[in-house]
N, C-alpha and C positions, 0 to 999 in steps of 0.2 A: 517659814515666812513667804507670803505671796507678794511678789513685786509687781508693780504696775509696768505696763509696756513702756512707759517713758523711762523708768528706772532701769529696765532691762537694756533698752537702747543706749542709756547713758553709760552703764557698766560695760557693756561690750565695746563701745566707742572708747571708753577710757582705757581698757585693756589694750586695744590696737594702738592708741596713742602713747601709752606707757612703753609698749615694746618698740615702736617707731623712735620715740625720744631717747630711750635707753641705747638703742642701737646707734643713733646719731651721736650721743654723748661719748659712747664707748669708742666709736671711730675717731671722734675729734681728740680724745685723750691718747689713743694709740698713736695717732698720726703725730701728735705733738711730741711724744716720746721719741718716735723715730726720727723727727726732724731736729728737735732741740738738743737731744742728748749728744749726738755727734758735734754739734756746734759748741756745746759746753766743753766737751773733752778736747776739741781742736782749738779752742780760744785760750786755753791755759797752758802755759809751759813753765817748768821749774829748773832753774839754773843755779850754779854757785856764784857767789859775789866775787867782784874783781879785786876786792882788798885783801885777799888771802886769808879772810876771817873765818872761812869755812861756812858762813851763813847761806841759807837758800833763799833765792829771790823768785817770786811768782810773777810771771809776765802774762800779758794778754787781757788783763782787767783794766777797765778805765782808771781805776784809783789803785791798782795793784794790791787790793785789800780783800780779805775774807772775813765777813762779819759772822760771828757765832758759828764758825765751821761751815757756812753754806755760802756759796757764790750767789750773786744777784740773779743769774740765769736760772739756777735750780729754784730760787724763791719765785721767780716769774712763772715757772712751770707748774709749781704747787698752786699758785694763785689761780692759774688758768684751769687746772683741774677742778678746784674747789667752785670756781665761778661756773664751770660747764655743768657740774652736778647741781648747784643751786638754780641754774637756768632750766635744767631738765626738770626739777621739782616744780618750779614756778610754772613752767609751760604746761606740764601735765595737770596741775591744779586748775589753772586758768581755763585750759581747753576743756576740761571735764565739766566746769561750770557752764561754759558756753554751749557745750553739747546738751546739757540738761535743759537750758533755757531755749535753745533752738528747737530741740526735740518737742519740748512743751508747746511751742507755738505751732509746730507741724502737726502734732496730734490733737490740737484743739478741736478741729472739725470732727474727729472720731469721738471726743468726749461729748460734744454737743449732739452728735448723732446718737450716742448711747443714752443720753438724757431724754431725747425725744422718743426714742424707743420705749423706754420704762413708763412714759406717760400714756402709751396707748393702751386702752382698756379692752379686754376681750368681749365686752358687751357692745363696744362701738368700734368697728373696724373701718369706719369711713375717714379717720384721720390719716393724713399723709405726711411724710417727713418733708422738710423744706430742702429743696434741691439746690445745691451751690451752682454758681455759674462757671466755676472752674471745671475743665475737663480731666480731672485726675481720678485716682482709684476711689477716693471718698465719694466723689459725685457718682461714679459708676455703681458703688455699693449702695448708695441712697436710692438710685433708680431701680436697681434690682429689688431692693427691699419693698419699695412701693409697688412694683409689679407683683411681688409675692402677697402683699396686703390686698391687692385687687383680686388676685385668684382666691385667696382665703375668704374675702368677703363675698364673692360670687358663690363660693362653695357653702358658706354659712347660709346665705340667703336662699340657695337651692334647697338645702336641708330643711330650713324653716318651712319653705313652701311644701316641700314633700310631706313633712309631718302634719301641717295643717290640712293638706288635701287628703292624706291617708285617714286622718281623724274624721274628716267630713264623709269620705266614702264609707267608712265603717259605721258612722253614726246613723246614716240614713236607713239601712236595713235593720239595724238594732232598734231604732225608734219605731219602725213599722211593726216589728214583732211585739215590742212592749205595748204599743196602742192596741194591737189585736187581743193580747192577754188581758189588758185592762177592760176592754169591752165585754169579753167573755165572763170576767169576774163580776162586773157591775150588774150586767143584764142576767137576771135569775131565770128568765124565761127563753133562754137561747135554745133554738132548734138545732137538730142534727145537721141540717144542711148549712146553718151558719157556722157551726163547728168545722165542718169540711171545707168551708170557704176560707175561714181563718187559718186552718191547717195548710191549705194550698198556698196562701200568701206567706205564711211562715217558712214553708219549705222553699219557696222562691227566694225570700230573704236569705235563708241559710245557704242556698246554692250560690247566691251573690257574695256572701261573706266568704264562703269557702274558695271561690274563684279569686277573690282579692287577695286572700292569704296565700293561695298558690302562686299567684303573680308576684307577690312581694318576696316570697321564697326564692323564686328564680332570679329576681334582682339582687337579692341578698347573698347569693352564692354563685359568683361569676366563674369560679373554677370548676373544671369538669374532668373527670379522669380520661386519660389519653385512650383507653380501651374503648370508651364510649363514643369516640369520635371516628371510628374506623368502618362504618357501614357504608356501603356504596349507595349513593342516592342518584336516582335518574330524574332529572328535572322534568322532562315531558310527562312522565307518569305521575309525578307528584303534583304538578299543576293541573293535569286532567282530573285527578281525584278531588283536588280542592274546588275546582270549578263545578264538578258534578255535585258536590255538596252544598255549595252556595247558590248555584243557579236557580234552584226551584224556590229558594227563599225570595229572591229578588226578581222572579220571573215577571212580576207585574210591571217592573220598570222598563222592560224591553232592552236591557243593556246586553250588548254582544261582546264576545271576547275572541282573541286570537293568540295562539301559542306558537312561537318560533324558537325551539330549542335544539333541534337537530340532534336528538339522542345524546345530549351532553350528560355526562355523570361525574361525580366527585365523591369524596370520602367525608363522612361527618355523621353526627347524630341524627338519624332520620326523624325521630319523634320531635326533637327540638326544631329541627329545621322546618318540618311541616307546620309546627305552631307559629313560627316566625312568618313564613310566606302566607300562611292562612290569614294571620292578622292583616298583612299587607293587601291581599286581594279583598278581604272583607271591608277594609277602608276604601278601596277603589270602588266597591259597590256602594257603600253608604253615602260617600260624598260625591258620587257621580250625578249626572243628570239623566232625566228620562231619555230612553233610547240612545243612551251614550254608548261608550265602547272602552274596553280594557285591552291592552296590548302587552304581552310578556315575550321578551326576547332574551335569549341566551347565546352567549359566545365565548370562545376561549381566547384569551390574550395573555401572552408571556407566562404560561404555565398558571394562569389564574382563570377562573370562571367568572364572568360578568353577567349579571341579571339585571335587566331594566323592566320595570313595571310602570306602565304609563296609562293614564286615564284622561278623559276630556271633561272632568268634573268641575266643581266649583272652585278648586284651586286654594292656594294658602297665600295670604298677604305676605310680602317680603319681610316685614318686621317680625313676623312670627317664626320664620323658617329656622333661625338658629336654636329655637327652644322646643320644637316639636318631639324631639326625642327624650325630653325631660319627663320623669314620672309625673303623672296627674295633670300635665300641662294641657290646657285646652285652648284652641285658637279663638273660639267664641263660645263663652260658657253658655249663654241663652240658646244658641243653635245646637251646642253639643249636648245639652240636657234633653233635647227632642230625640237624640239618637242614643240608643242604649250603649253603655260602656263605662269603664272606670277610669279612662285616661292613661292606662298602663300599657296599652297595646304597642306603640311605637318604642317605648322604652324597653320592653321585653324583647322586641325585635332586635334593637341595637345590641342588647346584652348577649342575645344568642349568636349574632353575626360576630361579634367581637370574640366571643368564646371560641369561635372556630378559626380565629386569626384573620378575620375579614374586616371590611369597611363598608360603611353605608352612608349615603348622602341623599339629599333631596333638592330638587328644583321645581319651582312652581311659578305660575302666573295666575294672579286672582282672576276668577271667573273663566279661566281657559284650561286649567287642568294641572296635574301633578305628575312628576316623574321621580320614582325611586330607583337609585342605582346602587348595586351591591357588587362587591368583589370578593371572592373567596379563593383560597388557595386550593389547587386541584388535588 
């Protein structure tokens, strides 16, 4: 049988009440015995009558009589014991009832809270529990539950945005491939050059799909074997390689760069870290201004390696900063569409950095530039 919390509190309190009342009653009875019995024995004396009749006379009683073989004092003691036991039973019964009533009143906020919780639908997490004005445990529990609901709602909304964005990113190259195939099938006079052109478009679409899938796999598998994180990585050499790869692509923009890492090295997965920092440097190029600059600074702080990547580009509005590491998030969709990418770059960077036990943060001023700060254990 499953008991409610109210009944459990009542039963436990009743047990404590019975024990205390029984102890008090037993103490009263024993005390009465130790006090009254000597009085009974000391108040009665038996002597011979003065008339030489040989009769016994009982002295010390008010009326010098014994009724039914029991003195009035023994009768009083018996009545005292009986009344004590009756009072014990009555007190226990009334006390248990009061405990049940009072505990019901005390637990009413919990019952109301439980009712509100059952009314929350998983399809709509915007509902919140009514917080009481009292600063008690129930109020604290209500606030904690509302905070949990806020986090769940945010996670669900993020998941919905992720699913919608992923579907959109996958849909675009698939639609391009399908359109090319339909054109080839409808036009019976298609030339070889047209076949080659469509094949080139399809290959680009397949490459884009493969890139998106690979990025999603990185995001979906945040755990990495410890053995894969033990390669020694030199920051200056890694950044020199990245800039050597990207500089020719953006040479027409006239962007300069500066690396200040002082031969700093640490252990990690070289391939993943290269991918992460490549994405960050590429973003610094993409969202920079003509004849802008990129500065990379490395330093050691409290057994950690700190890397700052700063540009003087178009910057990020303050309201968008908390979301830039979310998958598929774009600060400005119209602007971002002009720049190639799937919106997974910064999300992958964060995943890789956290996989190495590090942290990443961003600060920016709109139209003034962006600074990305990373800390990794050495």
